Backbone as CSV, one residue per row, in Angstrom:
resi,resn,N_x,N_y,N_z,CA_x,CA_y,CA_z,C_x,C_y,C_z
1,MET,181.965,21.751,69.603,181.369,22.029,70.889,181.220,20.714,71.633
2,GLY,181.716,20.638,72.872,181.665,19.415,73.664,180.298,19.172,74.274
3,LEU,180.111,17.975,74.723,178.852,17.602,75.355,178.861,17.854,76.854
4,GLY,179.915,18.396,77.344,180.013,18.623,78.780,180.578,17.403,79.480
5,ARG,180.676,17.506,80.758,181.244,16.430,81.559,180.213,15.319,81.753
6,GLU,180.550,14.132,81.334,179.665,13.000,81.525,180.022,12.325,82.839
7,GLU,178.995,11.906,83.552,179.206,11.184,84.791,178.558,9.821,84.677
8,GLU,179.114,8.857,85.391,178.552,7.521,85.334,177.162,7.490,85.973
9,VAL,176.384,6.506,85.589,175.050,6.344,86.153,175.209,5.664,87.510
10,GLU,175.091,6.471,88.548,175.355,6.037,89.912,174.370,4.972,90.388
11,ILE,173.126,5.026,89.911,172.103,4.113,90.446,172.253,2.681,89.938
12,ARG,173.226,2.431,89.071,173.500,1.039,88.655,174.112,0.244,89.795
13,ALA,174.737,0.924,90.738,175.346,0.271,91.905,174.457,0.509,93.124
14,ALA,174.731,-0.211,94.178,173.984,-0.040,95.431,174.290,1.336,96.029
15,PRO,173.365,1.902,96.797,173.628,3.194,97.444,174.824,3.098,98.400
16,ARG,175.547,4.186,98.537,176.704,4.229,99.451,176.270,4.222,100.911
17,PHE,175.128,4.820,101.187,174.651,4.977,102.559,173.243,4.407,102.676
18,MET,172.890,3.954,103.874,171.571,3.379,104.097,170.824,4.223,105.137
19,PRO,169.476,4.176,105.113,168.705,4.928,106.114,169.140,4.564,107.535
20,GLY,169.266,5.584,108.360,169.716,5.408,109.738,171.211,5.554,109.930
21,GLU,171.961,5.570,108.854,173.417,5.657,108.931,173.858,7.060,109.329
22,LYS,174.835,7.118,110.220,175.396,8.388,110.680,176.434,8.853,109.665
23,VAL,176.276,10.087,109.171,177.167,10.618,108.141,177.663,12.011,108.532
24,GLN,178.718,12.441,107.850,179.292,13.766,108.070,179.418,14.481,106.738
25,SER,179.075,15.758,106.733,179.163,16.568,105.523,180.627,16.886,105.220
26,THR,180.986,16.791,103.948,182.348,17.137,103.536,182.397,18.514,102.882
27,LYS,181.222,19.173,102.774,181.140,20.489,102.140,180.125,21.372,102.846
28,HIS,180.273,22.681,102.667,179.229,23.622,103.090,178.103,23.518,102.072
29,ILE,176.869,23.516,102.548,175.709,23.453,101.661,174.896,24.728,101.864
30,LYS,174.727,25.485,100.773,173.958,26.729,100.816,172.593,26.516,100.177
31,ASN,171.623,27.329,100.597,170.299,27.278,100.006,170.365,27.847,98.589
32,ASP,169.963,27.037,97.629,169.950,27.484,96.233,168.566,27.996,95.832
33,GLY,167.708,28.151,96.812,166.349,28.620,96.549,165.316,27.523,96.679
34,THR,165.760,26.295,96.873,164.828,25.180,96.978,164.453,24.848,98.416
35,TYR,165.158,25.434,99.383,164.829,25.165,100.792,163.859,26.245,101.279
36,PRO,162.688,25.839,101.778,161.661,26.820,102.161,162.025,27.635,103.405
37,ARG,161.511,28.842,103.461,161.628,29.776,104.607,163.068,30.112,104.983
38,ARG,163.974,30.016,104.026,165.363,30.425,104.234,165.779,31.258,103.036
39,GLU,166.623,32.235,103.257,167.108,33.102,102.177,168.057,32.339,101.252
40,ILE,168.055,32.689,99.995,169.001,32.124,99.043,170.412,32.519,99.489
41,GLY,171.293,31.540,99.531,172.662,31.782,99.957,172.914,31.464,101.431
42,ASP,171.840,31.298,102.226,172.025,30.915,103.633,172.719,29.560,103.711
43,ILE,173.650,29.415,104.641,174.315,28.131,104.835,173.379,27.232,105.627
44,LEU,173.023,26.101,105.029,172.148,25.132,105.679,172.947,24.118,106.487
45,VAL,174.088,23.704,105.931,174.948,22.699,106.551,176.386,23.147,106.386
46,ARG,177.160,23.014,107.439,178.584,23.350,107.380,179.409,22.075,107.239
47,LYS,180.566,22.220,106.639,181.501,21.102,106.515,181.785,20.559,107.914
48,GLY,181.639,19.258,108.086,181.890,18.631,109.388,180.637,18.378,110.207
49,ASP,179.496,18.955,109.803,178.249,18.700,110.527,177.877,17.224,110.404
50,VAL,177.299,16.684,111.475,176.918,15.276,111.536,175.407,15.148,111.441
51,GLY,174.963,14.183,110.637,173.539,13.942,110.476,173.262,12.471,110.247
52,TYR,171.993,12.163,109.994,171.559,10.788,109.790,170.770,10.692,108.486
53,VAL,171.061,9.671,107.701,170.336,9.463,106.452,168.916,9.030,106.803
54,ARG,167.933,9.759,106.278,166.528,9.420,106.518,165.931,8.652,105.366
55,ASP,166.320,8.986,104.150,165.710,8.378,102.974,166.674,8.483,101.802
56,ILE,166.423,7.663,100.782,167.242,7.691,99.573,166.311,7.868,98.379
57,GLY,166.625,8.842,97.549,165.866,9.059,96.327,166.815,9.068,95.148
58,THR,166.270,9.329,93.977,167.109,9.434,92.789,166.792,10.740,92.071
59,PHE,167.726,11.175,91.256,167.570,12.388,90.470,167.960,12.074,89.039
60,LEU,167.083,12.402,88.101,167.317,12.187,86.672,167.634,10.731,86.325
61,GLN,167.135,9.799,87.109,167.395,8.368,86.914,168.882,8.090,86.760
62,GLN,169.688,8.886,87.456,171.130,8.764,87.316,171.866,8.793,88.653
63,PHE,171.414,9.645,89.574,172.141,9.863,90.826,171.285,9.520,92.032
64,TYR,171.938,9.082,93.104,171.266,8.945,94.389,171.285,10.305,95.075
65,VAL,170.194,10.629,95.729,170.121,11.817,96.578,169.705,11.329,97.957
66,TYR,170.516,11.651,98.951,170.277,11.202,100.313,169.625,12.332,101.107
67,ALA,168.457,12.047,101.693,167.810,13.013,102.584,168.477,12.840,103.938
68,VAL,169.255,13.839,104.344,170.031,13.755,105.573,169.467,14.750,106.585
69,GLU,169.179,14.245,107.777,168.675,15.100,108.853,169.844,15.522,109.740
70,PHE,170.050,16.824,109.808,171.075,17.393,110.678,170.342,17.925,111.903
71,VAL,170.297,17.112,112.942,169.485,17.396,114.132,169.913,18.700,114.798
72,ASP,171.208,18.927,114.950,171.701,20.138,115.614,171.301,21.412,114.876
73,ARG,171.182,21.329,113.570,170.809,22.496,112.761,169.315,22.566,112.499
74,GLY,168.604,21.459,112.734,167.167,21.437,112.523,166.769,21.477,111.056
75,VAL,167.569,20.843,110.191,167.269,20.832,108.756,167.378,19.411,108.200
76,ILE,166.645,19.175,107.145,166.768,17.952,106.355,167.140,18.416,104.957
77,VAL,168.286,17.949,104.480,168.839,18.432,103.220,169.114,17.252,102.299
78,GLY,168.799,17.407,101.017,169.149,16.408,100.022,170.595,16.592,99.614
79,MET,171.376,15.522,99.696,172.803,15.615,99.398,173.245,14.448,98.526
80,ARG,174.272,14.686,97.729,174.872,13.641,96.909,175.861,12.849,97.759
81,GLY,176.136,11.628,97.331,177.061,10.761,98.048,178.459,11.338,98.167
82,ARG,178.898,12.081,97.157,180.252,12.656,97.190,180.387,13.787,98.213
83,GLU,179.257,14.249,98.759,179.269,15.318,99.761,179.220,14.774,101.184
84,LEU,179.268,13.435,101.318,179.113,12.793,102.613,180.172,11.726,102.844
85,VAL,180.468,11.472,104.117,181.269,10.312,104.516,180.539,9.631,105.664
86,SER,180.658,8.321,105.724,179.998,7.561,106.776,180.817,7.608,108.063
87,LEU,180.112,7.757,109.173,180.776,7.669,110.473,180.528,6.306,111.105
88,ASP,179.557,5.561,110.558,179.267,4.213,111.041,180.185,3.181,110.404
89,ARG,180.605,3.419,109.175,181.467,2.503,108.434,182.674,3.263,107.920
90,PRO,183.685,3.478,108.748,184.860,4.223,108.277,185.503,3.507,107.086
91,ALA,185.867,4.288,106.103,186.476,3.726,104.888,187.871,3.218,105.196
92,VAL,188.192,2.085,104.607,189.545,1.536,104.731,190.353,2.111,103.586
93,ALA,191.414,2.790,103.913,192.252,3.414,102.884,192.983,2.354,102.084
94,ALA,193.193,2.631,100.824,193.930,1.707,99.964,195.341,1.513,100.500
95,ASP,195.914,2.569,101.083,197.265,2.471,101.650,197.290,1.477,102.797
96,ALA,196.235,1.439,103.598,196.174,0.506,104.723,196.179,-0.926,104.206
97,ALA,195.466,-1.184,103.122,195.446,-2.518,102.526,196.840,-2.884,102.034
98,ASP,197.558,-1.925,101.454,198.918,-2.167,100.985,199.843,-2.485,102.151
99,VAL,199.667,-1.795,103.271,200.497,-2.032,104.456,200.251,-3.439,104.975
100,ILE,198.998,-3.860,105.016,198.671,-5.208,105.490,199.296,-6.245,104.575
101,THR,199.189,-6.042,103.267,199.774,-6.969,102.298,201.291,-7.023,102.467
102,ALA,201.922,-5.868,102.627,203.377,-5.811,102.796,203.794,-6.524,104.082
103,ALA,203.041,-6.338,105.160,203.356,-6.982,106.432,203.216,-8.495,106.301
104,THR,202.198,-8.958,105.611,201.989,-10.388,105.406,203.128,-10.973,104.578
105,ASP,203.540,-10.278,103.516,204.634,-10.738,102.669,205.936,-10.819,103.462
106,THR,206.190,-9.819,104.313,207.402,-9.797,105.131,207.399,-10.960,106.111
107,ALA,206.260,-11.214,106.745,206.154,-12.323,107.697,206.360,-13.657,106.987
108,ALA,205.814,-13.797,105.785,205.974,-15.037,105.015,207.440,-15.242,104.646
109,THR,208.137,-14.167,104.287,209.555,-14.250,103.920,210.377,-14.682,105.125
110,ARG,210.100,-14.067,106.285,210.851,-14.407,107.509,210.609,-15.869,107.874
111,THR,209.387,-16.343,107.740,209.068,-17.731,108.078,209.826,-18.674,107.153
112,SER,209.855,-18.389,105.855,210.544,-19.266,104.906,212.055,-19.241,105.140
113,GLU,212.609,-18.090,105.557,214.042,-18.000,105.853,214.376,-18.837,107.076
114,THR,213.492,-18.795,108.093,213.725,-19.524,109.320,213.668,-21.026,109.050
115,VAL,212.720,-21.458,108.236,212.581,-22.875,107.897,213.782,-23.353,107.117
116,ALA,214.311,-22.533,106.225,215.465,-22.896,105.380,216.754,-23.009,106.202
117,SER,216.835,-22.301,107.322,218.087,-22.276,108.097,218.311,-23.533,108.840
């Protein structure tokens, strides 16, 4: 019998998002019964909704939980980092870094060819 899926201890690293940061939900979030005055199963946040990180907490001394305020929906929901993307700090894709490196290498090659001629 397996021990289940192990996940790394997220709180060993700095939080992905900081209070005040503008973020976007990457998933639909439904009420699991922990959100007051809403029915279980009600959608609290839709994929693509924009909100602001209000606070950062931890869960089980392992994960960060971000309290995100979705002003348009009038809710504050606790979310994991994997359910959010920052709109204030767009991620640089690894492919973009490769393109920059390739462009630099090409320019260096052309310069050395010109000098040799």
